[in-house]
N, C-alpha and C positions, 0 to 999 in steps of 0.2 A: 315617603316610611307605612303609607298605605298599601302600597302595592306587597314593603315586606307585613307587612301586618295579614293580609289578606294570603300570603301564602303558612301561618301560622291555625290557617282555619279548617278543622278538621276534616269536614269536608271537600278539602281541595282537590283530584286525585281519588277521590271513592269508588273502590274497584274497575281500576282504569291503571293496574301497576306499570302496566309500558310509560305511560303518561307521566306518570311519579320519577319514570326510570332516568325519563329523555329532559326534564325541567331539573332530577338531580345534576345529572352530566354536564348542561348549560350556565349552572349556575354557580358549579365547582371552583370557577376561579374567583369568583366575592367571597372565599372564606381566608383568600389570602389574608392579613393584617399589614394593613400599608403607614399606620398610626399606631401612637401609642390608646387615640380614643378609636374602640374596639367599629359603634355605628352600627354601620350596615354588613360589615363581617359576622360580629355577635347577634343579630338580630335575626341573619340569615340563616348561619351557624345553628338559631334555636328551632329552626321552624320545621314541622313536622315532615315537608317533602327530605330530610336530611336524616329521621331517623330513620327512613325505609336505606339509605342510601349505601352500597356495601363496603364502600372507601370510609367512610366519614361514621362509622363506630364507636360510639365511645369519646365522640372529639364533644357533644354537646348533650349529647343525651344519653343519660348514665345508665349501668349494666342495675345497679337496684337501688335505695334510698340510702344507702348503707356508703355507696362510695362516690368521689367527686371526679366530674368529665376533666377533659382534660383541658376543659376549655376555664373551667372552674377555677382549676391549679392554678394554671396559668397564672388568669386576674390579681391573682395572691402577689401576683411579683412586677404590676404594672405601672411600681413605681422603679423599680430600677432603670439605668440610662440602657441596658442592652433590650428591656420589652420586645421591641418588635422582633430584633434577629431569636431570642428564644419561644415566642411566640411562632411565628411559622415555621424552624425545628420541629417544635411538640405538634406543630399542623403534619408538619411533610413526614416526621415520625409516625405518627398517627394514621396517613395513610397508605404508608409503606407498611406497615406493619398488618393494617388487613386486608393487604394487597399479597402479600405472601402465604398469610397464615388460607388463604380461601385451600382449598380441601383437593377440589380436582383444576389437578393444573392448566382442563383446554378451559373453565371459567375464568381460570386466572388469566390466560395467555390472551383470552377475551377483552376482561379488562382493563390490561394493557394495550391493547389497541383502542382502545376507546378514549385513554389517556392519550396515547399517541398523538390522535388525533386532536381531539380538543388541546392540547400544547399548537401544534400545526394554525390552531388560529387563533394565539396570541399574540401575535406578531404585530406587534402596531405599535406608536411612537407613545404610547397614552401610559402614561405608572400605573394604573392599574393592568394595562393587557404586557408592560414589560415584569412587575413585577412575579405575576401569574405566571407569565415565559418563565423564569428565572425558578419560581419554590413547585411548578409542574414539573418542572427540567430536572430538576433536585430526584423528586420523589421518583420519577422516574428511571437514575444512575442509582438510587440505592435497593431498588426491586430487582437489577438484573442477575442477580446473585440466583434470585431466589425460581428461575425460568430454566428450560432443559436449556442443553449444549446453541440446540441448533434457532430456539427463538431466543439464545440469548443474543447471538450476533448478531441476527435481523435486527433487535430492537435497540441494540446497541448503531448497527447503523442507521437507524431511524431517528433516534436522539443523536447523532453525528452532523446527520443531514441540518436537520433540528440550529446548531451549534456553527457550523459552517457559516450559511447567511451572515449572521448578526456581525457574525468574527471578522468575516473578508470584507464588511463594510465598515468597521472601526482599524484597521490593518486598511485600508485605501482612505483613511480620514485625518493617518496620522499626520500628515501637512498642515493641517487648517490644526492641529493643539498643538498648543506649547511645550518646547523641545525640553525648559525648563524643568516641566513637570510630567517626569515618565509616568506609565503607569504599574506598576507593581503587585509583586503573586503576593496578594489576601494571607493572613493565616490563615481562613477557612472561608465557608461560603456564607458565613454566619457573620460576619465579620464586616466582612465585603456588602453583604445585603443590607444589613446596618447600614454603613456608611452611606449607602447610594439611596434606601429612601429618606434617612434623616435632611439629607439636601436635597432630596426633591420636596420634602417638608419646608428648608429655610427658603428653597432658592423654585416657587411653582410658576408651572411654563416653563420653566427650564429644560433643553435635553439633558446633560449632565450627562455627555456619553463618556466622558473619562471616566466616571466611575459607574458607568455599566459596565464596560468594559473591563474593569477590575469584577463585576460579579464574572462576567462573559467566563474568564480569566480558569478564577476559580471552580465553575463549574467545568473547563476541558484536563483539567486536572483532577478533579476528582474521578472524569470519564478515562481517562487516562491508569487510573488506578483500579478502576472496576474494569477494563478489559480484559479480557480470559480465553485465551486458546486453551480447549482440554486434550488436544494432542497435538503437543510440541516435538516429532518426532523429527517435523522437518528443520526445523533451528542446528540442527545434528548435520544435514547434509551438506556439504561445501556448495551445488547447487540448489538455491531453490527455484525452482523449477515448477512455476504456476499455470503450466500443461497438466501436471500429473499431481496437483494436488488435489485433495477434495473438495465440496461449496462450505464447509463451515470455513476451512484452512482458508480456505480463497480471501472469502466474507474479513476473515481475520487482516489475513496481511493486507488487503484493502484498505483495511482502516489505521493500521500503523504506516502504511503509503500516504492518505490523506491528511492523518495528523501531521507528521511530517513535514508535509508539502504545505500546509498553513502555519505551521511553526518559523518554519525556518523561511516563511515570504515573510516574517514578524519582526525576525531575529537583524537581517539588517538592520536597520538603521532607523530612529523615529523613536516617538516615549512608547511604545511596546515593546523594545528592543527587547532591554536588558528582561519583561517580566517572560516572553521568548526563547531569550536563552534558558532562560528556568525551566521554562516550559520542556526545552530539547533534553537537558539534563537526567530531565523527569521522566520526559519518554522512555531513552537510554536506557537507564538503570533499572525499570519497571520492562521494559518488552526488551533490548538489545543489550545485555549487561554486558558479555563477552564480547571483546575486541576483535578476534575468529565471526562473532556472532554479524558485530556489527558491520561491518564491510561485507558478509556475505549480504546482506540487506541492500547494501551501495552498491552490490554490484550487481541486482535485481532493479534498480534505479539506473542505472550509470544505460540498463540495455534495455529496457521495461517497454522504450517505443521503436523497439521494430517487433514486438509482439501485439500481430494482427489479434491476435484473437482476443487479447481485452478481460481474459479470464478473472482480474483484480477489480474490473470496471472504475480503474484510476488511470486515467491522463499524464501522463509521462510529455508535456511539452519542453523543448530545448533550452527553457529558462531555468525549471525543476534539476532539468538532470546536467548542466551547467553549473547549479548550488551542492547538488548533491556529490558534482565531480571536487566542488574547490575546498566542500566539504571535505570527503578522502582527503586530498591531499593536506590541508591544517592536521589529520589525524595524523597521517604517516609522518610528518615533520616528528610529534612527538610520541611515538614510540621507540622500544628498547629496540637496539639490534635481532635480536629474538623473534621479537613478532611483526618483525619487517621478513626477514628469513617467512615465517610463517606465510606473509600474508604473497612472498615472490615464488611461493615453492610451485610443485608441477601439477599437486590436486590442489589449489588454488585457485577461484574462478579468479580474482582482482587480474591479474595483467592481460590472458586472456578477453576478459571484458573492457579492458582498457585498449586497449589496442580494439575492438569494433566501433567505440567510441574515433579512434582518430579517421572513419570513414566515414563521419558524420557531414551531409551537406552543411553543417553548423560552423563557421568559424571558429565563436566559441569555445563551442562544444571540445573542440581538436584541442584548442589551449590548454583549455583545460585538466586536457586528460593527459595530453603531456605532459605536463606540469606533475601529476598526479607521479608518469608514469618515470621521472626523475627521479622524483625524491623514494623511487625504489630500487635509486643507483646505487644504493648505499649498503643495500642487502647483495653481498658479492658471491656468494654461493649458490645464486642461483643462477640456474643455465638457462633463461634468460636475458643476461646480463648479454650476449651480441646483439640480440634486437634494443637493447636496449641502448646502451653505446653506438650504432649507428642513428637512431633516434634523437638521441643528445646534438649529434653530429648537420644533422638536414630539418632542425625545428624547425625552422623559416617555410623551409619547402613544402610540409605535411601542415601547416597552420594553413597554407596560401592555397597547398591541391589536397583536396581529399583522397587523390587518386594514387598521392603518392606512396602513402604504405602498401599498396603492390610490388611499388616496384622495388622499396628497398628488402621485402622479403625474395622478391624474386632474384634481384642481382644476390640476392645468401645463401638462396638457395646455390645457383649459378657458382660461385664462391668454393659451398663445401661440394659440386661437384668435380671440378677441375682444381683441387689443391690436392698438392703431391706428397704435404705431411698429413700421417694420418689424423695425430691428434688436432689438427688444424680443422681437419675434413670434420674428425667427428666434435668438435665443441660446433661450427657450423651449422650443419645438422642436428643438434640436439633440442635446442628452440621449435626448429618447425617439424618434428618428428613430435614434439607435449603438444605442440597446436593440433596437429593431425588427429592425437590423442584426446583433448581436449573435445574433440567433434567427436569425435568415436562413443565417445561418453552417452549412456543412455539416457545419465542422467544432467545432460547438459540442454536447456532448453533447442530448440529446435530452430528460435528466431537468433540467438546466438551462435549457436553451429553454423547456420548457413551464412552470417555477416560474417565470421571469422573465414569460412570457403573463400565466399568474395575475397576479403583480402590478400587469399592465398593464389590469387586468379592467376598467377605467372611463376608458379612452384604446381611442376607436372613432369610424368614419369612413374614407370613401372609403378615403383614404390609407393608411392602418392600414390595409386591407382587402389594398390594389396593393402592399403592400411586402408583406404574409405568403405571397401567390400563387404566387412560387416556394417557398415549402415546404411546401405544401398540395401542389404538383404535384409533389415530391420524394420525399413521403411516399405519395400515390396510385401512384407508379411502381413500388413498393418492397411494394405487392399486387397483385401479377399472378400468374398459376398457377403462371411457372415462380420467382420468388421466393418467399424465406422471409417468412415471416409478421411482421410489424412486433412489433418488445419494447411492453414494459406502458408506457415511456415513452414512444413515439413514439404509440403508440391517443393518447396522455392529451395530446398533443400535437396530433395530426390532431382531436381534439375538442373541443380550445380555440380552433384555428384555425377551425374552424368556426361555434365561437362568436361569429366575428366576422362572418357573415354575419345582420347585428344591420336596425335599422331604420336608422341612419346612414350604415351600407353599400350597404344597398339596391342605390340605383339605381346601384350598379355592375355591377350583375350587365345592368343597359340598357345599359352605356355599353361595356364588353369583353366582347365575342366569350370573348376564353379566359377568361375571369371564371366565365362563363354555367356553361362546356362543365366547368371544375375543379370547379365545384358539384352539374351533371348529376353525372361524374363519382365524384363523390364519395357521393352519396345510393343511386348502387348498389351499396354499402356497408352491409352489416347493419348495423354498429357505431354509423353515421353517421343511418341514414335519418328516424327518428322526431326524434333530438337535431335533425334542418338542418330539417324542416320545422318544428319546431315554433320556430325562430329567427325562421324570413323567410315564415314560410305566409302571416301577419298581410299582410306589407308585398305581397309580390305577388296576392296578392287583392284587394287597391286598384288595381293598375294597371287606367288605362284606356283609355292611348293604341293606335293599335294596331300600333307596334311593342315597347311593354315587355305588351303580349295574348300578343303571338308569341311573347314569351318568358316568359308567365304559363305557355303551353302548353306549351312546353319541359320548360319541370319537372317538369308534373300528369304527361304525358305516357312520363315517363324509363322 
């Protein structure tokens, strides 16, 4: 206590504002109240150090003799059973109010940054460290609304990182907890904090992980409700394409992905399962409220593992991808027929995204994707039905062999070309044409388009190449000296499109001047020269008539 009395000495830090500020930040965690006896928390709060701290104005020092301080006011209720929660809520309110009332945004952002750094230092197993971590993290959450859009999202990203590690630790410890004592979603942060701190008093020295998890869950729920994206226009797009999104939208969507990942990871089984399922409902209600919006998000997760650009800064491994696929199937099974028809429509990303998963090298991913596609077999009006029907008949082969999808699509293409019945021919051609249109759609992520085109490796011909020419032209326009270089997925897509210049489609070079011009432009790209000439060299060299010979001369003299 002698050290605490020293803090009240008016000579301390006199004339050294920087020392006072640094000391104030180091002592801030000690303001958190962990028991009904204020002790050190009260003594430190009344020290001269905090009379000058920007976040603690009016906490223990009154604005004038006519007003009680926040601390004096709350002490009147020290006999109440929920005093600890009430006192810490008033502390959070004071810190938040002082933070949000700062006039200049740059000063406010600087204080938020210092607070984030301080919270990062509180992640310890001791009672004081844990309590300070929880209270100061809630202060950050409540302060998000006062920040600028960019700063708000960047701070939200930092806050999530603070919560992620202890939550992952809690989920991993599930097996060690008693199953008959599930972790429930508390009514409020204050209620969960009171329970945790009171148990700490009753059982000193115990870790009390279950009670601590309950407070973390309360914070995660508040994080979900506090997270905002000011520009939500992307939610109306059929394809959620991170390659086309700005930094703020990518930051927001990346956080939603990480929230989904951690929540679904804890929702399967164990003491945290029921609370994580409640959190999943909250996440969907706040951020993905419409079924079509939710499935667009799931499509993003289903295909994101192929995105080498990683604009969202999220790792979507096979486990998360599989969980998202099984969740998609479960949701499809309870949707009305009208919603299933929308999901299986040609302007929906659902079926193209699921087909990409059938080429995954991971067997369980293929199995889960196949199950989701089978759920869509009820959408009878979908033009993709011929593909779904073939997949249902060959499910074992699909699960066994990741290349079997290419075989199915190739056979479907051959049958559509050889069928004598026009109605049957059209029925078989339509799903393939719609897949080609998805690849052609500039809104479709290049990694998804590349995966689709890879699955269509056995589908060739003049009509196929003609459909892909707009894709080639768009990619070539992005390779100029004044444009940024192609993404890895775009380069892969470009090479796959060039692969369609083959024996089956080579006559189009002679028939379509635009096709020949695009091909010659592609040949000027170092990444395409050898690849393209290997594809069509023999076919061009066999051209005999004068017109074709002229085209051959153009190619060979580029």
